[in-house]
N, C-alpha and C positions, 0 to 999 in steps of 0.2 A: 360658940361659932362667931367669929368677927365679921363685921359688915365691910363688904367690899364693893363699892359702887363705881359706875361710870357716869359722868355727865356727858350724854351723848349729843349735846348741842349747846355751845356757848360762843361768845364773841369776845375772845380774850385780846383782840387788837383794838377794841374800841377805847376811846380816850378815857371812859369811865374808870378804867383799871390803871391808868397811867401813874397815879400817885402812890399806889400800894401793892403793885403787881406781886411782889415776892410774898407779901403777907396774905394775898388771896390764895396763892398756891399752898402756903403753909396751912392756912385754915381749911382748905379742901382736903389735904392729907390727914389732918387731925379729925375730920368727919367722916373719914372712910372712903373718900372719894379718890380712888388710885389713879384714875385716868381721865382725860378730858379730850373731847373733839371740838377744836376751834373752828368755826365756820366761816368760810369766805362769802361775802356778799357783794364784792366788786372785784372784777379780774384786775382792774387798775391798781388794786391794793393787795393783790395776791402775794407779792414779795414780802410785805409786812406780816401777812398771816403765816407764811411758810417760815419765816425767820423765827417766829415764836415757837412753832412746832419743832423746828430744827434744834432749838436751843434747850429743849427739855425732853428727856426720855419718855416721860408719861403723857405727852400731848401729841396728837395727831391732827390733821387739818383736811379741809376740802377745797376745791377750786370751783367758782361759779359766780353767777350774778342774780342777785335778789330781784324779784319783780318790780320792787320800787325803783330800782337802778336801771331797769331795761332800757329806758329811753336815753339815758345819758352815758352809759358805758359804751365803749367801742364795740364794733361788730367782732365777734369771736365765734367761729364755726366749730362744729363738733370735733373735727379733727384736731384743731388747736387745743380745745379743752382737754381731749384725751391725751395730747402730747404732754401738756402741763401736768396732767395726772400721773404721769410716769414716775414722778418723784417718790422716792420710797416713803416719805412722810404724808403724802396725799393719799387718802384712803376712801374718798367719795367725791361725788360731783354735786354742786350746788352751794348754797341753797338756791333753788330755782323753783319757779311755779307761777301762780296767778294770784293777784290780790285785787279783787273787784270792790273791796270795801273802801279802800283809800284811793284806788285809781291813780297812783302817782305816775304811772307810765300808761301810754295808750294801750288798750286791751290787745289789739292785734299785734303790737310789738311785743307784749308780754308772752303772747302765745308763740310767737316765732322764736323768742329766746328760749322759752321753755322747751319747745320741741328740739332745738339744738342740744340742750342739755340732756334731754331723754336719749338722743342719738349718741351723745358722748358717753353716757352711762353704758350703753350697749357696746360701743367700740372698745372702752377701757375695761369692761368687765367690773366696774365699781358701782356700788349702789348710788342712786340719786336721792338727795335730801330735798323733799318737796315741801313748799310753802303754799297752802291753799287757804284762801279766806273769801267766802261768799262767791265761790267759783267752782262749786262741786261738779256741775255737769261738764264743763269745758276741762276741768282737771282729769276727770274720768275718761273723757274722750281722748285726750291726748296721750294719757298713760296707757289706755288700751291699744291705741294705735302703735305705740312703741313696744308694748309687750307682745303683740301679735307677730312682731318680727323676731322675737325670741331674745333671751339674754338680758332682760331687764329686771333689775332688783331695786328696792329702795325702802324708804320710810316716809310716812307723812308725819312731819315734825310738828311739835306744838299743837296737837290736834284739838280742835275746837269745833269741829264740824258735825255733819249729820250721820245717822246711821247708814244712809245711802253710800257716802263716801267711805266710811269705814268698811262696809261690806264689799264694795268694789275693790278697794285697795287689798283687802285680805284675800279675796278671790285671785288677784294677780300675784299673790306671794308676798305682798309688802308687809312691813311692820308699821306699828303705830306708836308714836312717842308722846307721853303726857308730860306737861309742864306744871308749874305752880298754878295754872288756871284751875286745875282739877280741885284745888283745896278751897277755891272761893265759894262763898255761900250762894252765890247766883249761879253756880255751874252744875245744878243738878241734872240738866239734860246731858251734859258732858259725862258725868259720873254714870248715867244710865248706859250710854254707849260704851264707856269704859268696861263695864261688867261683862260685855259680849266680846271683848278682845281675848282671844286665846292667850294664855299666860306666856306661851312660847313665841309670841309676836309682839311682846310688849317691851317698850324702852321707856326710860325716864330721862328728863333733861331739865335744865334751868332756862334756856334761852337768854342767859344773863348777858348784859346787865339788866334786862327787863324782866318784869312779871315774877317778882319775888312771892314765894308762897307764904300762906299763913303759917307760922305766926310772925314772919318777917316782912309782911306786906308794908309797903311804903318805903322800904329801904332799897338801896341798890342791890340788885340780885347778884349772886356770885356762885361759883361751882359748889362751894360747901353746902349751900341751901338745898341741893338736890336730895339731900337726906331727909328734909322735911317732906318733900313731895313723895319720896319713896315710902316714908313711914306712913303718910296718909293713905296712899294707894294700898299698901299692905293691909292696913286696917280695914279699909273699905272692902277689900277682897277676901278678907278673913284668913290671911297668911301672915307669918311672922316677917319682920323687916329683914331678917337674915335670909329667909327663903326668897323674898322678893328681890333682894340685892343679888343673890346668886343667880337667880333666873334671869333678871335683866342684863346682868354682865355677860352670861353665857349667850343671850340673844344678840348683845352688841358684837361679840366676837364671831358669831355666826354670820351676821350680816356684813360687818366690816371686817371680813377675814384678813385683809391686808394689815389691819391694825394689830393682829394678834402675832404677826411674823417678827 
């Protein structure tokens, strides 16, 4: 059985990939990574993200504003985000959320922008890609407020948080995505949470160009490396890599249903 993986979260528009973009895609294919979701972090750069997705059959994208960029990006309301998301290549909203670790944007501004993205997810019917760091309570509060209105789906990406956030997200029907961080020696607490995630709610990602997994730690991360994360998670959960790949790919298609069209 061949390995068929999806990198559910990468940033192919970043300058880190400018010098060998074609080689990056080739290595991904050779590693069994059939598809990639390149994530928008700034609406002002959305056209560049969309251009990459539009140029490649196996790449889809999102539209949104990362919490680090919340203060500096122009105001974009939920209706405008939903309008941009109508493009056939756009399959999700975000990445959006809260980051109280770096606090690169004022927290109130982060919350306002996040709330707009939650509403855009509801309006568009597309899943929201959530970034949450040291902000569990406010993340849950805002997501629960959106979920109470109905029609909210999404994923907590690059999950590094607590059992509390995992449980709350799963209760709302969200998925949880693991990055290369799960392979780090210091990440036992994360691995403990990972064991509680139902297999049918699990995704894998690189978040490249950041967070290369062991044994590629210290190198620029790229979509091909999601195979290392998937292999590690499979071993940790006691399943084969082929099974883990099949499961996470099916989960991706269930959550990002527009990507499967």
